[in-house]
N, CA, C, O and the ligand as a Tripos MOL2 file, in Angstrom:
@<TRIPOS>MOLECULE
protein
  249   247    63     0     0
PROTEIN
NO_CHARGES

@<TRIPOS>ATOM
      1 N        -123.8960   18.4620  -50.2150 N.3       1 MET1
      2 CA       -123.0290   17.2800  -50.0190 C.3       1 MET1
      3 C        -123.7380   16.2510  -49.1570 C.2       1 MET1
      4 O        -124.3320   16.6150  -48.1410 O.2       1 MET1
      5 N        -123.6970   15.0160  -49.5170 N.am      2 ALA2
      6 CA       -124.3880   13.9510  -48.8040 C.3       2 ALA2
      7 C        -123.6530   13.6120  -47.4950 C.2       2 ALA2
      8 O        -122.4260   13.6740  -47.4120 O.2       2 ALA2
      9 N        -124.4220   13.2630  -46.5140 N.am      3 ILE3
     10 CA       -123.8560   12.8000  -45.2500 C.3       3 ILE3
     11 C        -123.5320   11.3040  -45.4280 C.2       3 ILE3
     12 O        -124.3680   10.5100  -45.8600 O.2       3 ILE3
     13 N        -122.3170   10.9690  -45.0850 N.am      4 GLU4
     14 CA       -121.8980    9.5580  -45.1900 C.3       4 GLU4
     15 C        -121.3940    9.0920  -43.8480 C.2       4 GLU4
     16 O        -121.1360    9.8890  -42.9460 O.2       4 GLU4
     17 N        -121.2600    7.8000  -43.7340 N.am      5 THR5
     18 CA       -120.8110    7.2120  -42.4650 C.3       5 THR5
     19 C        -119.3780    6.7480  -42.5710 C.2       5 THR5
     20 O        -119.0170    6.0230  -43.4980 O.2       5 THR5
     21 N        -118.5740    7.1560  -41.6400 N.am      6 CYS6
     22 CA       -117.1940    6.7180  -41.6010 C.3       6 CYS6
     23 C        -117.1500    5.2110  -41.3770 C.2       6 CYS6
     24 O        -117.8340    4.6980  -40.4910 O.2       6 CYS6
     25 N        -116.3650    4.5090  -42.1590 N.am      7 GLN7
     26 CA       -116.3270    3.0520  -42.0850 C.3       7 GLN7
     27 C        -115.4610    2.5450  -40.9340 C.2       7 GLN7
     28 O        -115.4070    1.3400  -40.6870 O.2       7 GLN7
     29 N        -114.8040    3.4230  -40.2490 N.am      8 LEU8
     30 CA       -114.0200    3.0150  -39.0730 C.3       8 LEU8
     31 C        -114.6620    3.4360  -37.7670 C.2       8 LEU8
     32 O        -114.7370    2.6360  -36.8340 O.2       8 LEU8
     33 N        -115.1160    4.6470  -37.6790 N.am      9 THR9
     34 CA       -115.6420    5.1290  -36.4100 C.3       9 THR9
     35 C        -117.1540    5.1660  -36.3490 C.2       9 THR9
     36 O        -117.7390    5.2710  -35.2710 O.2       9 THR9
     37 N        -117.7860    5.0790  -37.5090 N.am     10 GLY10
     38 CA       -119.2640    5.1390  -37.5340 C.3      10 GLY10
     39 C        -119.8040    6.5460  -37.4790 C.2      10 GLY10
     40 O        -121.0180    6.7500  -37.4770 O.2      10 GLY10
     41 N        -118.9200    7.5140  -37.4350 N.am     11 VAL11
     42 CA       -119.3330    8.9290  -37.3490 C.3      11 VAL11
     43 C        -119.9840    9.3420  -38.6700 C.2      11 VAL11
     44 O        -119.5320    8.9620  -39.7500 O.2      11 VAL11
     45 N        -121.0390   10.1160  -38.5580 N.am     12 GLN12
     46 CA       -121.7000   10.6000  -39.7710 C.3      12 GLN12
     47 C        -121.2570   12.0020  -40.0590 C.2      12 GLN12
     48 O        -121.3880   12.8960  -39.2230 O.2      12 GLN12
     49 N        -120.7330   12.1940  -41.2460 N.am     13 THR13
     50 CA       -120.2020   13.4870  -41.6390 C.3      13 THR13
     51 C        -120.1890   13.6140  -43.1430 C.2      13 THR13
     52 O        -120.1820   12.6160  -43.8640 O.2      13 THR13
     53 N        -120.1850   14.8320  -43.6060 N.am     14 ALA14
     54 CA       -120.0870   15.0710  -45.0390 C.3      14 ALA14
     55 C        -118.6330   15.0800  -45.4930 C.2      14 ALA14
     56 O        -118.3270   15.0690  -46.6850 O.2      14 ALA14
     57 N        -117.7460   15.1000  -44.4980 N.am     15 LYS15
     58 CA       -116.3080   15.2260  -44.8440 C.3      15 LYS15
     59 C        -115.5910   13.9110  -44.6120 C.2      15 LYS15
     60 O        -114.9880   13.6980  -43.5600 O.2      15 LYS15
     61 N        -115.6570   13.0470  -45.5800 N.am     16 LEU16
     62 CA       -114.9150   11.7860  -45.4850 C.3      16 LEU16
     63 C        -113.8250   11.8040  -46.5360 C.2      16 LEU16
     64 O        -113.9810   12.4030  -47.6000 O.2      16 LEU16
     65 N        -112.7300   11.1500  -46.2330 N.am     17 VAL17
     66 CA       -111.7060   10.9970  -47.2170 C.3      17 VAL17
     67 C        -111.4790    9.5020  -47.4240 C.2      17 VAL17
     68 O        -111.7590    8.6960  -46.5370 O.2      17 VAL17
     69 N        -110.9740    9.1430  -48.5890 N.am     18 LYS18
     70 CA       -110.7910    7.7340  -48.9000 C.3      18 LYS18
     71 C        -109.3560    7.3540  -48.5750 C.2      18 LYS18
     72 O        -108.4020    7.9340  -49.0930 O.2      18 LYS18
     73 N        -109.2350    6.3630  -47.7040 N.am     19 CYS19
     74 CA       -107.8980    5.8430  -47.3770 C.3      19 CYS19
     75 C        -107.3240    5.1970  -48.6470 C.2      19 CYS19
     76 O        -108.0000    4.4360  -49.3390 O.2      19 CYS19
     77 N        -106.0690    5.5210  -48.9250 N.am     20 ASP20
     78 CA       -105.4330    5.0020  -50.1410 C.3      20 ASP20
     79 C        -104.9680    3.5790  -50.0050 C.2      20 ASP20
     80 O        -104.5330    2.9670  -50.9810 O.2      20 ASP20
     81 N        -105.0550    3.0320  -48.7810 N.am     21 TYR21
     82 CA       -104.4900    1.7130  -48.5280 C.3      21 TYR21
     83 C        -105.5190    0.6210  -48.3190 C.2      21 TYR21
     84 O        -105.2380   -0.5530  -48.5610 O.2      21 TYR21
     85 N        -106.7070    0.9950  -47.8710 N.am     22 CYS22
     86 CA       -107.7580   -0.0150  -47.7500 C.3      22 CYS22
     87 C        -108.9960    0.3630  -48.5390 C.2      22 CYS22
     88 O        -109.9120   -0.4420  -48.7070 O.2      22 CYS22
     89 N        -109.0130    1.5960  -49.0220 N.am     23 GLY23
     90 CA       -110.1610    2.0510  -49.8310 C.3      23 GLY23
     91 C        -111.3850    2.4370  -49.0600 C.2      23 GLY23
     92 O        -112.4140    2.7740  -49.6470 O.2      23 GLY23
     93 N        -111.2900    2.3940  -47.7210 N.am     24 LYS24
     94 CA       -112.4360    2.7570  -46.9150 C.3      24 LYS24
     95 C        -112.5740    4.2830  -46.8440 C.2      24 LYS24
     96 O        -111.6060    5.0390  -46.9320 O.2      24 LYS24
     97 N        -113.8310    4.6830  -46.6810 N.am     25 LYS25
     98 CA       -114.0740    6.1010  -46.4920 C.3      25 LYS25
     99 C        -114.0510    6.3670  -44.9920 C.2      25 LYS25
    100 O        -114.8140    5.7760  -44.2280 O.2      25 LYS25
    101 N        -113.1810    7.2460  -44.5970 N.am     26 VAL26
    102 CA       -113.0070    7.4750  -43.1530 C.3      26 VAL26
    103 C        -113.1110    8.9790  -42.8560 C.2      26 VAL26
    104 O        -112.8800    9.8280  -43.7180 O.2      26 VAL26
    105 N        -113.4670    9.2660  -41.6040 N.am     27 CYS27
    106 CA       -113.5430   10.6490  -41.1610 C.3      27 CYS27
    107 C        -112.1490   11.1030  -40.6970 C.2      27 CYS27
    108 O        -111.2130   10.3070  -40.6260 O.2      27 CYS27
    109 N        -112.0410   12.3730  -40.3900 N.am     28 TYR28
    110 CA       -110.7240   12.8870  -40.0080 C.3      28 TYR28
    111 C        -110.2190   12.3340  -38.6800 C.2      28 TYR28
    112 O        -109.0140   12.3290  -38.4280 O.2      28 TYR28
    113 N        -111.1400   11.8640  -37.8230 N.am     29 GLN29
    114 CA       -110.7450   11.2290  -36.5700 C.3      29 GLN29
    115 C        -110.0330    9.8980  -36.8290 C.2      29 GLN29
    116 O        -109.1300    9.5050  -36.0900 O.2      29 GLN29
    117 N        -110.4580    9.2230  -37.8830 N.am     30 ALA30
    118 CA       -109.9010    7.9050  -38.1680 C.3      30 ALA30
    119 C        -108.6670    7.9970  -39.0780 C.2      30 ALA30
    120 O        -107.9950    7.0030  -39.3510 O.2      30 ALA30
    121 N        -108.4060    9.1850  -39.5190 N.am     31 LEU31
    122 CA       -107.2740    9.3800  -40.4160 C.3      31 LEU31
    123 C        -106.0000    9.5500  -39.5830 C.2      31 LEU31
    124 O        -105.9560   10.3550  -38.6530 O.2      31 LEU31
    125 N        -104.9790    8.7910  -39.9280 N.am     32 LYS32
    126 CA       -103.7600    8.8930  -39.1410 C.3      32 LYS32
    127 C        -102.8300    9.9650  -39.6860 C.2      32 LYS32
    128 O        -102.2420   10.7350  -38.9270 O.2      32 LYS32
    129 N        -102.7040   10.0060  -40.9880 N.am     33 ALA33
    130 CA       -101.7670   10.9600  -41.5820 C.3      33 ALA33
    131 C        -102.1680   11.2370  -43.0090 C.2      33 ALA33
    132 O        -102.9000   10.4760  -43.6420 O.2      33 ALA33
    133 N        -101.6680   12.3440  -43.4890 N.am     34 GLN34
    134 CA       -101.9130   12.6500  -44.9010 C.3      34 GLN34
    135 C        -100.6930   13.3430  -45.4600 C.2      34 GLN34
    136 O         -99.9580   14.0390  -44.7600 O.2      34 GLN34
    137 N        -100.5100   13.1250  -46.7440 N.am     35 LYS35
    138 CA        -99.3760   13.7560  -47.4570 C.3      35 LYS35
    139 C         -99.9240   14.5410  -48.6050 C.2      35 LYS35
    140 O        -100.8750   14.1220  -49.2650 O.2      35 LYS35
    141 N         -99.3420   15.6520  -48.8410 N.am     36 ARG36
    142 CA        -99.7390   16.4150  -50.0090 C.3      36 ARG36
    143 C         -98.8050   16.0600  -51.1550 C.2      36 ARG36
    144 O         -97.5830   16.1620  -51.0510 O.2      36 ARG36
    145 N         -99.4120   15.6470  -52.2290 N.am     37 LYS37
    146 CA        -98.6100   15.3870  -53.4270 C.3      37 LYS37
    147 C         -98.8410   16.5120  -54.4040 C.2      37 LYS37
    148 O         -99.6140   17.4320  -54.1350 O.2      37 LYS37
    149 N         -98.1670   16.4390  -55.5460 N.am     38 LYS38
    150 CA        -98.2900   17.5380  -56.5020 C.3      38 LYS38
    151 C         -99.7340   17.7730  -56.9330 C.2      38 LYS38
    152 O        -100.2180   18.9050  -56.9560 O.2      38 LYS38
    153 N        -100.4050   16.6830  -57.2710 N.am     39 ILE39
    154 CA       -101.7610   16.8720  -57.8000 C.3      39 ILE39
    155 C        -102.8250   16.3490  -56.8660 C.2      39 ILE39
    156 O        -104.0140   16.5570  -57.1080 O.2      39 ILE39
    157 N        -102.4280   15.6730  -55.8020 N.am     40 ASP40
    158 CA       -103.4080   14.9330  -55.0370 C.3      40 ASP40
    159 C        -102.9400   14.8430  -53.5830 C.2      40 ASP40
    160 O        -101.8750   15.3400  -53.2170 O.2      40 ASP40
    161 N        -103.7740   14.1920  -52.7710 N.am     41 HIS41
    162 CA       -103.3930   13.8830  -51.3980 C.3      41 HIS41
    163 C        -103.2590   12.3760  -51.2840 C.2      41 HIS41
    164 O        -103.8520   11.6160  -52.0490 O.2      41 HIS41
    165 N        -102.4810   11.9760  -50.3310 N.am     42 ARG42
    166 CA       -102.4170   10.5560  -49.9830 C.3      42 ARG42
    167 C        -102.8300   10.4180  -48.5260 C.2      42 ARG42
    168 O        -102.2900   11.0830  -47.6420 O.2      42 ARG42
    169 N        -103.7810    9.5560  -48.2980 N.am     43 TYR43
    170 CA       -104.3310    9.4150  -46.9530 C.3      43 TYR43
    171 C        -104.0860    7.9970  -46.4420 C.2      43 TYR43
    172 O        -104.1200    7.0310  -47.2040 O.2      43 TYR43
    173 N        -103.8390    7.8950  -45.1330 N.am     44 ILE44
    174 CA       -103.7770    6.6010  -44.5110 C.3      44 ILE44
    175 C        -104.5770    6.6150  -43.2190 C.2      44 ILE44
    176 O        -104.4310    7.5290  -42.4070 O.2      44 ILE44
    177 N        -105.4180    5.6110  -43.0230 N.am     45 CYS45
    178 CA       -106.2680    5.6070  -41.8250 C.3      45 CYS45
    179 C        -105.5120    4.9030  -40.6850 C.2      45 CYS45
    180 O        -104.4530    4.3040  -40.8740 O.2      45 CYS45
    181 N        -106.1160    5.0090  -39.4950 N.am     46 LYS46
    182 CA       -105.4230    4.4350  -38.3210 C.3      46 LYS46
    183 C        -105.2940    2.9130  -38.4120 C.2      46 LYS46
    184 O        -104.3030    2.3440  -37.9550 O.2      46 LYS46
    185 N        -106.2880    2.2610  -38.9980 N.am     47 ALA47
    186 CA       -106.2360    0.8010  -39.1310 C.3      47 ALA47
    187 C        -105.0520    0.4080  -40.0230 C.2      47 ALA47
    188 O        -104.3330   -0.5400  -39.7080 O.2      47 ALA47
    189 N        -104.8460    1.1210  -41.1230 N.am     48 CYS48
    190 CA       -103.7280    0.8220  -41.9930 C.3      48 CYS48
    191 C        -102.3920    1.2030  -41.3530 C.2      48 CYS48
    192 O        -101.3700    0.5570  -41.5830 O.2      48 CYS48
    193 N        -102.4260    2.2730  -40.5410 N.am     49 TRP49
    194 CA       -101.1870    2.6910  -39.8900 C.3      49 TRP49
    195 C        -100.6280    1.6190  -38.9630 C.2      49 TRP49
    196 O         -99.4150    1.5150  -38.7840 O.2      49 TRP49
    197 N        -101.5110    0.8290  -38.3800 N.am     50 SER50
    198 CA       -101.0510   -0.2470  -37.4860 C.3      50 SER50
    199 C        -100.5870   -1.4830  -38.2560 C.2      50 SER50
    200 O        -100.0800   -2.4360  -37.6650 O.2      50 SER50
    201 N        -100.7610   -1.4600  -39.5540 N.am     51 ASP51
    202 CA       -100.2590   -2.5270  -40.4210 C.3      51 ASP51
    203 C         -98.8850   -2.1110  -40.9740 C.2      51 ASP51
    204 O         -98.7900   -1.1950  -41.7900 O.2      51 ASP51
    205 N         -97.8360   -2.7880  -40.5250 N.am     52 MET52
    206 CA        -96.4960   -2.3530  -40.8520 C.3      52 MET52
    207 C         -96.2260   -2.2520  -42.3540 C.2      52 MET52
    208 O         -95.5320   -1.3490  -42.8240 O.2      52 MET52
    209 N         -96.8000   -3.2130  -43.0950 N.am     53 LYS53
    210 CA        -96.5940   -3.1750  -44.5590 C.3      53 LYS53
    211 C         -97.1710   -1.9290  -45.1730 C.2      53 LYS53
    212 O         -96.5550   -1.2810  -46.0190 O.2      53 LYS53
    213 N         -98.3800   -1.6040  -44.7270 N.am     54 LYS54
    214 CA        -99.0350   -0.4250  -45.2890 C.3      54 LYS54
    215 C         -98.3520    0.8530  -44.8010 C.2      54 LYS54
    216 O         -98.2310    1.8290  -45.5410 O.2      54 LYS54
    217 N         -97.9070    0.8300  -43.5410 N.am     55 ARG55
    218 CA        -97.2300    2.0110  -43.0460 C.3      55 ARG55
    219 C         -95.9470    2.2880  -43.8210 C.2      55 ARG55
    220 O         -95.6190    3.4290  -44.1450 O.2      55 ARG55
    221 N         -95.2300    1.1910  -44.1060 N.am     56 LYS56
    222 CA        -93.9960    1.3640  -44.9140 C.3      56 LYS56
    223 C         -94.2840    1.8780  -46.2890 C.2      56 LYS56
    224 O         -93.5650    2.7180  -46.8300 O.2      56 LYS56
    225 N         -95.3830    1.3450  -46.8660 N.am     57 ALA57
    226 CA        -95.7600    1.7860  -48.2140 C.3      57 ALA57
    227 C         -96.1010    3.2760  -48.1870 C.2      57 ALA57
    228 O         -95.7790    4.0210  -49.1130 O.2      57 ALA57
    229 N         -96.7500    3.6860  -47.1180 N.am     58 TYR58
    230 CA        -97.1020    5.1060  -46.9780 C.3      58 TYR58
    231 C         -95.8290    5.9430  -46.8590 C.2      58 TYR58
    232 O         -95.6970    6.9780  -47.5120 O.2      58 TYR58
    233 N         -94.9140    5.5010  -46.0400 N.am     59 LYS59
    234 CA        -93.7080    6.3120  -45.7890 C.3      59 LYS59
    235 C         -92.8020    6.3730  -47.0180 C.2      59 LYS59
    236 O         -92.1070    7.3680  -47.2250 O.2      59 LYS59
    237 N         -92.8030    5.3420  -47.8130 N.am     60 SER60
    238 CA        -91.9330    5.3440  -48.9760 C.3      60 SER60
    239 C         -92.6020    5.9960  -50.2100 C.2      60 SER60
    240 O         -91.9580    6.2270  -51.2330 O.2      60 SER60
    241 N         -93.8870    6.2770  -50.0820 N.am     61 ALA61
    242 CA        -94.5960    6.8640  -51.2170 C.3      61 ALA61
    243 C         -94.2100    8.3380  -51.3760 C.2      61 ALA61
    244 O         -93.8730    9.0160  -50.4050 O.2      61 ALA61
    245 N         -94.2640    8.8000  -52.5800 N.am     62 ASN62
    246 CA        -93.9540   10.2070  -52.8640 C.3      62 ASN62
    247 C         -95.1140   11.0870  -52.4360 C.2      62 ASN62
    248 O         -95.0520   12.3070  -52.5900 O.2      62 ASN62
    249 ZN       -106.9900    2.3350  -44.4720 Zn       63 ZN63
@<TRIPOS>BOND
     1     1     2 1
     2     2     3 1
     3     3     4 2
     4     3     5 am
     5     5     6 1
     6     6     7 1
     7     7     8 2
     8     7     9 am
     9     9    10 1
    10    10    11 1
    11    11    12 2
    12    11    13 am
    13    13    14 1
    14    14    15 1
    15    15    16 2
    16    15    17 am
    17    17    18 1
    18    18    19 1
    19    19    20 2
    20    19    21 am
    21    21    22 1
    22    22    23 1
    23    23    24 2
    24    23    25 am
    25    25    26 1
    26    26    27 1
    27    27    28 2
    28    27    29 am
    29    29    30 1
    30    30    31 1
    31    31    32 2
    32    31    33 am
    33    33    34 1
    34    34    35 1
    35    35    36 2
    36    35    37 am
    37    37    38 1
    38    38    39 1
    39    39    40 2
    40    39    41 am
    41    41    42 1
    42    42    43 1
    43    43    44 2
    44    43    45 am
    45    45    46 1
    46    46    47 1
    47    47    48 2
    48    47    49 am
    49    49    50 1
    50    50    51 1
    51    51    52 2
    52    51    53 am
    53    53    54 1
    54    54    55 1
    55    55    56 2
    56    55    57 am
    57    57    58 1
    58    58    59 1
    59    59    60 2
    60    59    61 am
    61    61    62 1
    62    62    63 1
    63    63    64 2
    64    63    65 am
    65    65    66 1
    66    66    67 1
    67    67    68 2
    68    67    69 am
    69    69    70 1
    70    70    71 1
    71    71    72 2
    72    71    73 am
    73    73    74 1
    74    74    75 1
    75    75    76 2
    76    75    77 am
    77    77    78 1
    78    78    79 1
    79    79    80 2
    80    79    81 am
    81    81    82 1
    82    82    83 1
    83    83    84 2
    84    83    85 am
    85    85    86 1
    86    86    87 1
    87    87    88 2
    88    87    89 am
    89    89    90 1
    90    90    91 1
    91    91    92 2
    92    91    93 am
    93    93    94 1
    94    94    95 1
    95    95    96 2
    96    95    97 am
    97    97    98 1
    98    98    99 1
    99    99   100 2
   100    99   101 am
   101   101   102 1
   102   102   103 1
   103   103   104 2
   104   103   105 am
   105   105   106 1
   106   106   107 1
   107   107   108 2
   108   107   109 am
   109   109   110 1
   110   110   111 1
   111   111   112 2
   112   111   113 am
   113   113   114 1
   114   114   115 1
   115   115   116 2
   116   115   117 am
   117   117   118 1
   118   118   119 1
   119   119   120 2
   120   119   121 am
   121   121   122 1
   122   122   123 1
   123   123   124 2
   124   123   125 am
   125   125   126 1
   126   126   127 1
   127   127   128 2
   128   127   129 am
   129   129   130 1
   130   130   131 1
   131   131   132 2
   132   131   133 am
   133   133   134 1
   134   134   135 1
   135   135   136 2
   136   135   137 am
   137   137   138 1
   138   138   139 1
   139   139   140 2
   140   139   141 am
   141   141   142 1
   142   142   143 1
   143   143   144 2
   144   143   145 am
   145   145   146 1
   146   146   147 1
   147   147   148 2
   148   147   149 am
   149   149   150 1
   150   150   151 1
   151   151   152 2
   152   151   153 am
   153   153   154 1
   154   154   155 1
   155   155   156 2
   156   155   157 am
   157   157   158 1
   158   158   159 1
   159   159   160 2
   160   159   161 am
   161   161   162 1
   162   162   163 1
   163   163   164 2
   164   163   165 am
   165   165   166 1
   166   166   167 1
   167   167   168 2
   168   167   169 am
   169   169   170 1
   170   170   171 1
   171   171   172 2
   172   171   173 am
   173   173   174 1
   174   174   175 1
   175   175   176 2
   176   175   177 am
   177   177   178 1
   178   178   179 1
   179   179   180 2
   180   179   181 am
   181   181   182 1
   182   182   183 1
   183   183   184 2
   184   183   185 am
   185   185   186 1
   186   186   187 1
   187   187   188 2
   188   187   189 am
   189   189   190 1
   190   190   191 1
   191   191   192 2
   192   191   193 am
   193   193   194 1
   194   194   195 1
   195   195   196 2
   196   195   197 am
   197   197   198 1
   198   198   199 1
   199   199   200 2
   200   199   201 am
   201   201   202 1
   202   202   203 1
   203   203   204 2
   204   203   205 am
   205   205   206 1
   206   206   207 1
   207   207   208 2
   208   207   209 am
   209   209   210 1
   210   210   211 1
   211   211   212 2
   212   211   213 am
   213   213   214 1
   214   214   215 1
   215   215   216 2
   216   215   217 am
   217   217   218 1
   218   218   219 1
   219   219   220 2
   220   219   221 am
   221   221   222 1
   222   222   223 1
   223   223   224 2
   224   223   225 am
   225   225   226 1
   226   226   227 1
   227   227   228 2
   228   227   229 am
   229   229   230 1
   230   230   231 1
   231   231   232 2
   232   231   233 am
   233   233   234 1
   234   234   235 1
   235   235   236 2
   236   235   237 am
   237   237   238 1
   238   238   239 1
   239   239   240 2
   240   239   241 am
   241   241   242 1
   242   242   243 1
   243   243   244 2
   244   243   245 am
   245   245   246 1
   246   246   247 1
   247   247   248 2
@<TRIPOS>SUBSTRUCTURE
     1 MET1         2 RESIDUE 1 A MET
     2 ALA2         6 RESIDUE 1 A ALA
     3 ILE3        10 RESIDUE 1 A ILE
     4 GLU4        14 RESIDUE 1 A GLU
     5 THR5        18 RESIDUE 1 A THR
     6 CYS6        22 RESIDUE 1 A CYS
     7 GLN7        26 RESIDUE 1 A GLN
     8 LEU8        30 RESIDUE 1 A LEU
     9 THR9        34 RESIDUE 1 A THR
    10 GLY10       38 RESIDUE 1 A GLY
    11 VAL11       42 RESIDUE 1 A VAL
    12 GLN12       46 RESIDUE 1 A GLN
    13 THR13       50 RESIDUE 1 A THR
    14 ALA14       54 RESIDUE 1 A ALA
    15 LYS15       58 RESIDUE 1 A LYS
    16 LEU16       62 RESIDUE 1 A LEU
    17 VAL17       66 RESIDUE 1 A VAL
    18 LYS18       70 RESIDUE 1 A LYS
    19 CYS19       74 RESIDUE 1 A CYS
    20 ASP20       78 RESIDUE 1 A ASP
    21 TYR21       82 RESIDUE 1 A TYR
    22 CYS22       86 RESIDUE 1 A CYS
    23 GLY23       90 RESIDUE 1 A GLY
    24 LYS24       94 RESIDUE 1 A LYS
    25 LYS25       98 RESIDUE 1 A LYS
    26 VAL26      102 RESIDUE 1 A VAL
    27 CYS27      106 RESIDUE 1 A CYS
    28 TYR28      110 RESIDUE 1 A TYR
    29 GLN29      114 RESIDUE 1 A GLN
    30 ALA30      118 RESIDUE 1 A ALA
    31 LEU31      122 RESIDUE 1 A LEU
    32 LYS32      126 RESIDUE 1 A LYS
    33 ALA33      130 RESIDUE 1 A ALA
    34 GLN34      134 RESIDUE 1 A GLN
    35 LYS35      138 RESIDUE 1 A LYS
    36 ARG36      142 RESIDUE 1 A ARG
    37 LYS37      146 RESIDUE 1 A LYS
    38 LYS38      150 RESIDUE 1 A LYS
    39 ILE39      154 RESIDUE 1 A ILE
    40 ASP40      158 RESIDUE 1 A ASP
    41 HIS41      162 RESIDUE 1 A HIS
    42 ARG42      166 RESIDUE 1 A ARG
    43 TYR43      170 RESIDUE 1 A TYR
    44 ILE44      174 RESIDUE 1 A ILE
    45 CYS45      178 RESIDUE 1 A CYS
    46 LYS46      182 RESIDUE 1 A LYS
    47 ALA47      186 RESIDUE 1 A ALA
    48 CYS48      190 RESIDUE 1 A CYS
    49 TRP49      194 RESIDUE 1 A TRP
    50 SER50      198 RESIDUE 1 A SER
    51 ASP51      202 RESIDUE 1 A ASP
    52 MET52      206 RESIDUE 1 A MET
    53 LYS53      210 RESIDUE 1 A LYS
    54 LYS54      214 RESIDUE 1 A LYS
    55 ARG55      218 RESIDUE 1 A ARG
    56 LYS56      222 RESIDUE 1 A LYS
    57 ALA57      226 RESIDUE 1 A ALA
    58 TYR58      230 RESIDUE 1 A TYR
    59 LYS59      234 RESIDUE 1 A LYS
    60 SER60      238 RESIDUE 1 A SER
    61 ALA61      242 RESIDUE 1 A ALA
    62 ASN62      246 RESIDUE 1 A ASN
    63 ZN63       249 GROUP 0 **** ****
């Protein structure tokens, strides 16, 4: 697995997840919350969490 750089913290890690609200690849430190869906996960980063619109979208999502 390739080492990538977190677009929020600059941390280099092989374990990045894609925020569903800004599309950035972020590390687990920059991830605010995650939801397990039936087939997938939904991730929101800390930057999006501070955006009320995105936070609401996250909370209302299945
Ligand atoms: Zn985000």
